[in-house]
N, C-alpha and C positions, 0 to 999 in steps of 0.2 A: 316280319320286319316292317317298321313304319315306312309308308310311301312318301317320298319327297315330292314337294310341289315344283312347279316350273320356275318359281321365284328364285332369285339368287340368294343363297344362304349367307348369313353373316360369317365372318372368318371364325373357324373353329366350331360352328354350329350348323345344324340342319333344320330347315323349316319343314314342318309336317302339316299335312292337310288337316283342317279343323282347328289349327292352332291360332290363337289370337296374336296379333302383332306385338312383339316385345316379349312374349313368353319364352322361357328357356325350357325346351323339352328334352332334347338329346344333344350330345356333343360327339363330334367325329374324332376318332382316335387317329392321330397322325404319327403312328409308331414306325420307326425305321424297320422294324421286324416284319411289317406287313407290306406285301408287294403294292407298288403304286396303283396298279389296276384294280386292286381289291380294297383299298383303304376306305372308300366311301361306304362299304358294306359293314364296317365295324363301328357300331354306335354305342355310346355309354349314356345311360339314362341318368338325368339329374333327379334329385329328390322331388317328388310330386307335391304341388301346392294346390289345395282345394280351391274350387271356383267360388263357393258360397262364403258369405261372411261368417256363418256359424262354423263351417269347416275350418276356416282360417283361424278362428278364435280357439277352437279345440286344439289345432296344431300348435298354436303359440303356447298354450298351457302345457302341452306335451313336451315341447322343446325346453320350457323353463324347468320342468321336473326331471326330464331324462337327458336332455342335451341334444345337440345336432347329431344326425346319423353319421356313422363311420363306414368307410368303404371296407370291403372284405380284405383288401390288401393291407389294411392297417392293423390286422389282428396281431401281427408280430410285435407291434409297438405297445400292445396292451399287456404284455407279459410282466411278471412281477420279479423284483429283486428279493433278497432274503428278508430284508427289514419289513417290507410291506407284506410279503408272503406269510410271515409269522403272524401278522395281524389278521390276515384273511383266513388262513387255514388252521390257526392254532387257538383262535379266540374261544372256540367251544371247549377244547381240552383244558386250556388254562383256567377258564371261568368255572369249570366244574369243581375246581378246588374250593370255590366259595360255598358249595353246599354238600360236597361229598362227606366231609367230616361230620357235618350236622346230621345227615341221613344215617350215618353209622351210629352216632350217639342216640338218635331217636329210637333205635331198636334196643340198644343196651340199657337205656333208662327204664325200660319196661321191667327189668329185673332189680331195680333199686340201686342204691349207692354202691353195693358190692360189685356190680357189673361194670361200673364206670372205669375201673382200672384196666379193663380189657381193650379200651379204645386205642391204646398205644400199640400193642401187638397186632391188632387188626389193621391199623394204619401202616405199620411196617410191612405186613404181608401184601397189602395193596400196592405199596411203593415198589416192592420186588417184582410184582406182577407187571407193573407199568414198565419197569426196565426191560423185562423179558419181551413184552409186546413191542416196545419201541425198537429194540435191536432186531427183532424179527421183521418188522416192516422196513427197516433200513435195507435188509436183504432184498425185499420186494422192490424197493425204489430202483436199485441198480439192475435188477432182473427185468423190470418193465418200465424203461424210461419213457414210453409212450403213454403211461398212465396205468398203474397197477392196483386199482381198486379190487375189492374182493370178488366182484362179478367177473372182471376181466381175467384175473388170475385163476379163478376156479373154472371158468369156461375153457381156458387154455389147457388145463391139466386134468380136471376131473369130468368135464363134459357138461351137457346141457342142463340136466335136472339139478345137480348140485349148484351150478352157477345161478339158476333161477332162485334156489333157496337163499343163496348169498344176496342176490339182488333184492328179493322181497324183504329180507331181514334188514338190509340197509335202508330201504325206502321207509319202512316203519320207524327205524331208528332216527333218520333225519327229520321226519315229521315230528316225532316226539321230542327231539333235541330242541327244535324251535319252540314248541309249546312249553317245555320245562325251563329253558333258558330265559324266555320272556317272562314267565311266571315268577322265576327266582329274582329276576331284575326288579320286577314290580314289588316283590316282597321286600327287597332291600330299600326301595323308595319308601314304602309304607312303614318300615321299621323306624325310619328317621322322621317321617311326616305322617303320623298316625291318622290324621283326619282324612287322608287320601285312601284309606283302606276300603271304604265302601265302593270306590271307583276303580278297583284293581282290574276288573275285566275290561273296562273301557280303555284304561291305560295300556293293557296288554295288546289289545287290538290295534290301538294307535301305533304302538311300537312295531308291530308286524308290518303295518302299512308303510312306516318310514323305512324299514330295512328293505322291503320289497322295492320301493322307488330307488333307493340307493344302489341296489344290485342291478336294476334295469338300466342304470347309467353305465354299467360295464364293470368288469372285475378290477381294473386298475383304479378307477375312481372310488369304488367301494373300499379298496385297500387304503387309499388316502383318507377317506372319511373315518374309517374304523381304527386307524393306527393310534390315534390320540388316546381314546379310552382304553385300548389294550395295554399300551405302555404306561399309562397313568396307573392302572391297576397293578401291573407288575412291580413298578418302582414303589408305589404306595405300600403294597404288601411286604416288600423286602424291608422297608423302613419300619413298618409295624412289627414284623417278626424280630428285627434287631432290638427294638424298644421292649418287646415282650420278653425276650431272653435276658435283657439287662435287668428288667424288673424281677424276673425269676431269681436271678442271682444277687438281688439287692443293690444293683447299680442304677443310678438315675432316680427318676421320680417314683414316689411310693404308689403302688397300684391302688386303684379305686375298687373296692370289693363289689362284686355283683351279687345281689341277694335274690337268688332263684332257688328255693328249696327243691330238693329232689323228691318227686312224688312217690307215694307208696308203691312197692313192687306189685305188679299185676301178672307177672310171669316168672317161672323159675329160671335160674341161670343154668343153661345146659349147652351142649354142642350145637343144637339146632338154632338157639338164639344167637350164638356167636356167628354161625354161618349166615344167618339172616342179616346181622350187622355187616359182615364182610360183603355180602351181595349188594346191600344198599350203598356201601362205600365205593363199590366198583364203578359207580357212576362217574368217578374221577377219570376213568379211562375213555369215556365216550369222546369221539372226535380224533382219537390218535391215528386212525386210518386215513384221515382226510388228506394228508400230505401225499401219501402214496397214490391216491386217486387223482390228485391234481398236478402231477409232475409236468404235464405239457404246459401249464400256466406259468412255469418258472422261466427266467431268462437262461440263456445258454451259459455253461453246460447244465442242462436241466436236472439230470440225476444227481450230480454232485451238489448243486445248490439245494435241491429238495432234501437230500440226506443230511446236510448240515443243519437245515432248518428243523428237521425232525428231531435231531439230537438237542438243539436249543430248546425246542418245545418240551421234550421229556425232562430236561434238567430244570426248567422253570416250573413246570407242573409238579414234579416230584418235590422240589424244594418248598414250594408254597404249601402243598397238601401235607407233607410230613411236618413242616413247621407249625401249621395250624393244629395238627393232631397233638403234637407235644404240648403246645400252650393249652389246648383244651384239657389234656390230661392233668396239667398243673393247676389251672385256675377253676376247673369244674363248672363251666357254664352248662345250663340245662336247656335243651331245645324246647321252644314253645311257638305258638302260632303268631305271636305279636312281635317278636324280635328275633333276628337271626343270630347264629353263633358268632359270626364275624362282628356283628354290632355289639354283642355282649363282651367279646374279647377286647375290642378296641376301646370300649367304654371303661373296661377294667384297667387297661394299660394307660390311657391318656385322658380319660374322662370325656365330658362333652366339650372338647376343645375344637377349634377349627379343623385340626387334623382328623378328628373323629368324623366330621361331616365330609371331609375330603375322601376318606376311606369309603364311607357309605356311597358317595357319589361315584367314585371310581368302580366300586363293586357293582352298583346298579348299571353303570355304563357298560362294563364288559359283559355282564349277564344279558343285558338287552341286545348287545351286538354279537353275543356268542352265537346266536342263531345264524350269523353270517356264514359260518363254516358250512352249515347245511345248505344255505343258499348258493354257496360256491360249488358244492359237490353233488347235491341232489339233481339239479338240471343236467349236469355233465353225465352222471350215471344213467339218467333217463334217456339221454341222447344215445348212449351205448346200447341200451335195451331197444330203443327205436331203430337204431341201425341194424340190429339183428332181428327186427320185425316182431319183437315181443311187446312193444308199446306203439301207439299210433305214431305215424310219421311226423305229426305236428311237433313232437318233442325234438326233432332235428332242427327246427326253425330257429334262426338267430335273428334277434330283433335289430333295431336301429343302431344299438351300441354294441353289437356282436355278443350279446348275452343270450342265453337260451330262455327266451321270454316265456314260452308256454310252461316249461318246467318250473320257473320261478313263480308263475301265477298259481299253478297247481299246489305247490308247496305252501305258499302263503294261505291259500283257501283252506287246505286241510288242517294246518296248524291253527288258524283262526277258529275253525269249528271246534277243535279240541279245547282251546282256551275257553270258549264260551260254555261248552258242555260241562267242563270240569271246574268252571268258575275261577280260572287262573290259580288253582290250588296245587302247589308243588307236591304236597303230601298225597293228593289223589292221583297225580300223574306219575310219580316215581315208581309205583309197582309195575307200571307198563313199560318202564324204561329198562335199558341194558340187555333185555332178552335178545333183541334184534342185533345189537352191536356185537355182543359176544358170540352169537351164532355166526356172524360174518367174520369175526376174528378167527374163529376155529376153522371155517371153510378156507380162508385165505392161507393160514399157516399150514394146514394139512396139504393144500395144493402146492405150496412152495416146497414142502418136504418131499412130496412126490416128484416134483420137478428136479430137485437135486439128485434124487435116487435114480430116476429114469433117463434124464437128458444130459447130465454132466458126466464127464469122464472121471474115473476113479482118481482120487488124490486128496490133498489136504483141503482144498476149497470145497470139494463135494462133502467131505466129512464134517467140516465146520458148518456148512449150510444145513446139513441134515440135523446136526446137534442144536443149532440155534432155532430153526423153524420147527423142528420136531418138539423141542421143549415148549415153544410158543403154542403149538397145536394142543399139546397135552394139558398145559395149565389153563388155557382159555376154554378148552373142552370141559374140563372139570368145573371151571367157574360157571360155564353155561348151565351145566346140570344143577349146580348149587342155586343159581338164580331162579331157574324154573321151579325147583323143589320148594324153595323158601318163599317165592312170590306168587305161586300158582293161584292160590285162593284169593289173594288180595288184588289180583288184576292181570297177572301174566297170562292167564288163560285167554284173555281177549286177543293178545298179540299172537298166541299160538293158533287162534282161529283165523286171524286176518292174513297171516303169512301164507297158509295153504290156499286161501281164497285168491290172493294176489297171483300165486303161481298158476292156479287154474285159469285166471284171466289172461295171464301172459300166453299160455298155450293156446287159448281160444283165439287170441289176436293173431298169433303166428299161423294158426290153421287158416284163418280168413285170408291173410296175405298170401299164403302159399296157393290157396284156391284161386285167388284173383290172378296171381302170376301165371298159373297154368292155363287159365282161360284167356288171358290176354297175350300169351306168347305167340309170336309170329312164326309160321312155317315158311322157310325160304322158298320152297318149291311152289307153294300156293301163292306166295307173294309175286313170284315171277309170272305165274299164269294170269294173275289179276292185272298185272302191269301191261300185259299184251292184249287183254280183252277190254271191251268197252262196258262200263257199268250200266245197269238197267236204269231207265228213267224212273224217277220216283212217282208214286201216286200221291196226289195232294188233295187235302180236304180243307176248305175254308169255312169255318162256322161264322155266321153273321147274325146280328139281331135285327138290323134294318140297314137300308142303304145310307151310308154316310161317307164322309171323307176318309175316315179310318178304314172302313170296309173296302172302299174302292182301292186304297193304297195296298191293302193286304191282297186283294184279288190280282192287281197288277203284278205284285211281287211273285205270287203263285204262278201266274202265266209265264213269268220270266224264267222259272226253273223247271217247268214241266208242261207238257201238252195234255196230260191226264189230270185235269183239275175238276173237282166237284165242289159246288157251294151248297151248304146245308143250313137250314133255318129250323129251329125248334119252336113250334107255334102252340101257345096255350090259348089263343083267341083266334077263331076262324077269320074274323074280319081283318086282323093284322096280317094273316097269311095271304089273304086275297089282295090286300093293298101292296104287299111286297111283290106278289106275282105280277100285278099290273105294272109296277114301276120297273121290274126286271125286263118285261117285254118292251116297255116304252123306250128304255135306254139301250136295247139291242145287245145285251151281253150274250155273246155266243158261247156260253158255258152252261152245263146242266145245273139247275137249281132244284135241290131236293128239299121238300117241306115235310117235316115229321110232326104230326099232331100229338100234342101232349095234354090230354084231357084232365090229367091229375096235376097239371101245372109244374111238373118236374122239368128241369133243364139239364142238369149234369148227367143223370142216368140215361135218358134217351140218346143224348149226344155221344156218350161213351159207347153205348151199344151200337149205334150207327157206325162209328169209327171201327169198332172191332169187326162188325159184319163186313164192311168194305175191305178191311185188311184180309179177311179170309177169302172173299170173292176174288181178290187180286193175287191169289196164290202166295200170300204172306210176303209180297214184295215190300220194300221199305216204303212206309207211308208217312208223309209229312203233314202235320196239322199246322196250318198257318193261321195264327190268331191275330186279328186286328185289336189293337189296344191303344186307347188315347191316354196321354200322360198329362195330368193337371199341371197348371203353371206353378202351384204352390204345394208344399208338402201337407199343409193343414187341410187341403181340399181332397186328399186321397180318401179319407173315411166317408166322403159323401157319395162314393161309387161302390158298386157291389163286388168288384174284384173277380169277375167271372173268369177272366183269362188266367189269373193266378190259381183259382180253384180247379180249372180244367188241366193246367200244367201239373198240378199235384196229383190229380186223379190218373193221368196218363203216364206218370213218371215210371211206374213199375211195368209198363207194357213193352215187351221186347219187340223190336221192329218198328216201333212208332216214334217218330221224331217230332218234337214240338218246337216251333220257332215263333217268335213274336215280332210283329211289325208295328213299332210304336208310332203314334201320331201325336206330336207335341202341340198342346194348346198354347196359344199366345197369352201373354200376361195381361 
């Protein structure tokens, strides 16, 4: 706890030693709940302000980008209503309708014109699958109002290893979601402005950076930022679908034909090709689980609001996806690398009118911010894994704006690497996609089925739950097998290697934390014995190069903590050793001075050896190495010195029973 000075503190504040006049450091809590005699011991820290101009400049930029820090007590006010929640948690699922039909068509076109008629039944099958999955996750929302992502549900019902499979699958899916969504958004931009195509990677990386900053500002602000493009896309697509169906039935303006001839068939039309088309179109379902994972982010009543938002999301996604599939079946656009299917359909229906550019802008907008769903859920899921000690504890850290900053940074970095490696190509990324999400779907629905069977009393609710979640587990399990079988060669094998690697890493991290816990655990009996006994005086070694103000300060500090102090000097020149010995005797230091000759001009090795030998001779009692270190007045002067203290600290870091402390001597400016 900070030590107060004898000066009279200003009302509501405490003055702390070392504090400059006028600085605000801590504020005393004057709560009626705290006894009067103890109130001065309860202090609240104010946000830290750097002392240097460079530090204050960096802080100013940080505040401009991210905003002022929020107190932990303000977390309740950061929750989302249904309107904003739809933008935050559904942008991924809704945006996938912009490319799901295209990916399905891209496979069918391999069999030529005859296969194009199958796009409609494939689309209907995917829509039915969407309905089953959405109703299944609605069950999960009410069963797990504290957040029912696949990891939590599977851990609660099926145990550790299945839950790690679900967690690893979702991690890969969230990272790929960011890469695919951003790349698709860039593709929508370059479809309308073709001269930007060579800069697609740079545009994608810039978009990831923008979304990262927006999410670091907090979930509520990101919802406000991303609500506009989400609802612009939804309303724009509804208008476009209405105009498209009017044109289909000969009502309204005459369609503008799109002249993209179907290329010659390169594959036969068979069940395997149709299944490949189905598996590619299943990318429409990515992000459906996000709402069940983010229930705690909703305003009260959390479960009811989340369930309502989930149904809204399913209706919007199903309507847009199925509507686009019907129009694609009627107008026969052909996938190509230069123009998206939505661009072709809109150009067919309204031509290159302002509404065409509005649709392209809205599509690009929602695809670019669709990654926000992953930014909302990936850090939260990582915090669950970190809480269970399967990821580093840093993932539990909440930044200035109550966002999980470490998880956001890791997601942005991983997605950025994917975008650069695959050159922001949706075609290259899609084969890696959907394996993880459907694996997580299957684990979650199987877990819910088990929950209904084992934990609920017999009755109508139990039977209904088993039927809904059992059907969800069955169809998503079959879909997972189809996706793996049809996409294995084209890239799914990469994900199937990454997931076991992640699980292995989870287990290794948990093993480390368990080992640390066992070794740091306190035995109450030993603790009581130590409390009644006096600890041994430490052995102290002070390495010095020559007598200086810094060395004398370190020696004085060592004498203050122990009577068993030895000063050591490593001499590579006999004359220097003799000069130090004469000065030592002249100043009457009543301490032993040990000089170690180093004819090979080594410093670190002989010094470490001396410390180890002294430690053994003192029966391995705690040995403290007190290092004199002078601190230059300016940062740019640090490279002018050899950093001996830092090198010695690093060398002794792994030595048990050896404590290294530094006594700094600050040089004047």
